[in-house]
C-alpha positions, 0 to 999 in steps of 0.5 A: 500500500505504501508503494502504491500511495508513493506512486500516486503522490509522485504522479499527482505532483508531476501531472500538475500544471502548477506546483501543488501543496501537500494539502492540494495533493491530499485533495486530489488523491483522497488521502488524509492530509497527514498521509499525503504530507508524510509520503511527500516528505519521503519523496522530498528527502529522496530528491524525487520531489522538491519544495519550491518557492511559495507564490505570494498570497493575500490570504492570512497565515503561513502559505503552503509550500508548493511541490515540484518534480525533483531536479536531482534525477535525470534520464538519458535519451539518444537518437540516430537518424539519417541526418542527425546524432543526439545525446540528451539528458532530461530532468523530472521537470522536463528540462534539458540538463545537457545535450550533444547534437551532431549533424551528418549524412548517415544514409547507407552508413556502417553501424559500427562507426556511426554508433561509435560517433554516438558513443563519443557524444554520449561520453562528452555529455556524461562528463558535463553532467553535475555530479549530484545528478542521478541517471535513472534510465536510457533510451535510443530512438531509431528510424525503423522497425524495432523489436523493443523486447529483444533490443533489435533494430530489424530494419532501417531503410534510410540508414541501410541497417538490418538486424542490429543490436545497437544497445549492446554497442552503446552499453559499454559507454554507459554506467552498468545500470543504463542499458539503453532501451530501443524504440522507434524514432517517430513513436518516441517523438510523438511522446513529446507532443502527448507529454509536456514533461514526465507525467504531465499531459501535453496539448494534444492527446489524440493525434497522428504524428509525422516525423520528417527527417530524410524519410518520414516516420509516423505514430498514431496517438490515442489518449496520450498513448502511442498505438504500437500495433501487435508487434510494435511496428505501427505508424509507418506512414512514410511508406504508405503508397500514394502513387503505385507508378511513382519512384522507387523507395529504399524500402523496396516499394514504389511511390511511397509518401517520403518520395514526395515529402521526405526532406531530400525529395522536397529539396530535389524537387525545389532545385536545392542542394541536399542538406539545405536547411528547410528555412531556405526552402521556406524563404524561396517559397515566400519569394514565389519561386516556382520550383519551391512552390511546386515542391510544396504543392506536390508534398502537400498532395502526397501528404493529403492522400496518405493522411486522409487514408489514415484519418478515415481509418482511425478517426483521429481529429488532429495531425502534428507535423514534426522535423522538417515538416514542422519547420515548413508548417507555415507553408504546408499546413494550409495546403494539407488542410485543403486536401484533407477537407476534400478527402476526409469523410467526416471533415464536413462535421469535424475538419481535421486540425493541422499543427506544427510541433514545437521544439528543435531537432532530436525529438526522438531523443527527448521522447526516449528520456521521457519513456525512461522516467516511466519506472520512476513515476510508477515505482518511486519507492525503488528510488528511495535511499 
């Protein structure tokens, strides 16, 4: 019972939009004030919760002391993508404590050297962490089909990797208790939209997330939880066929969405060099350059076909664009919305909302760190000294 109640207090504080007092926690959980206060004291003593500065109040008497998630615990999120390596540490309040980001071209790369570069980033990050910070877990976001239970990357078409165990390679860089748990990059990036901080709900709870990198990943989220499918492989919207007669894709099919809306495909259609920042494409479109406008129109057409199929099938009310698609959101969102208004059967009564994800690169790494905190939120008693 004590362990269950500790977890309830922990989750209540983490979920609160504003730091609650012990009395607030008691009211929210149905505990007596004495019980809530005693459990909160234990969590504060362990550093899992912090007492923070009291807000000014006009009420008489000594104001209650607010509680916030602790700042002495952190989780490590790592990411390998076709154009990016990320190592990032997040604390219980969702703040980035430290990070290392390296851009590059990892399409068709060799797993060993690429993972060694990520290991080097991780070593630098760990060396920069405050000594009092306690790491509770680690995760690794990968752009492909992942067997999470066995820790195997089954296939990542854009990386050109198959049947790899990257967690075992990275484990030598990390403390013994931090074996990185693998996950699909888009699934983990979607978590950053559903969850504003560990245990605290984000703005959207039911949505389809698109992760735009060199390729396109996706995740369907209902009630703040990613729909992983029977084997954990759901959401591969980047490989939905929008034109069977279209160009060949690295996955082996033809006419996949990412052949029209992937970053390299968009840049090539706009006549821009590979590796050009999305802001450059946006600027060219803003100046009315025909090639840039045509590239965005084609991408929006392809997105409209693929997304309408998914929304009609799953009855999801919103789409969130991440990665380069999010960076181009000002140009893409209204274009895609027009296609969805025509193609989504229920649009007459509920027009799908389209939004660009906030935040910088490496959302998968942030999501991997958020997932690593699950064990703390559901079982804080294990972390009490």
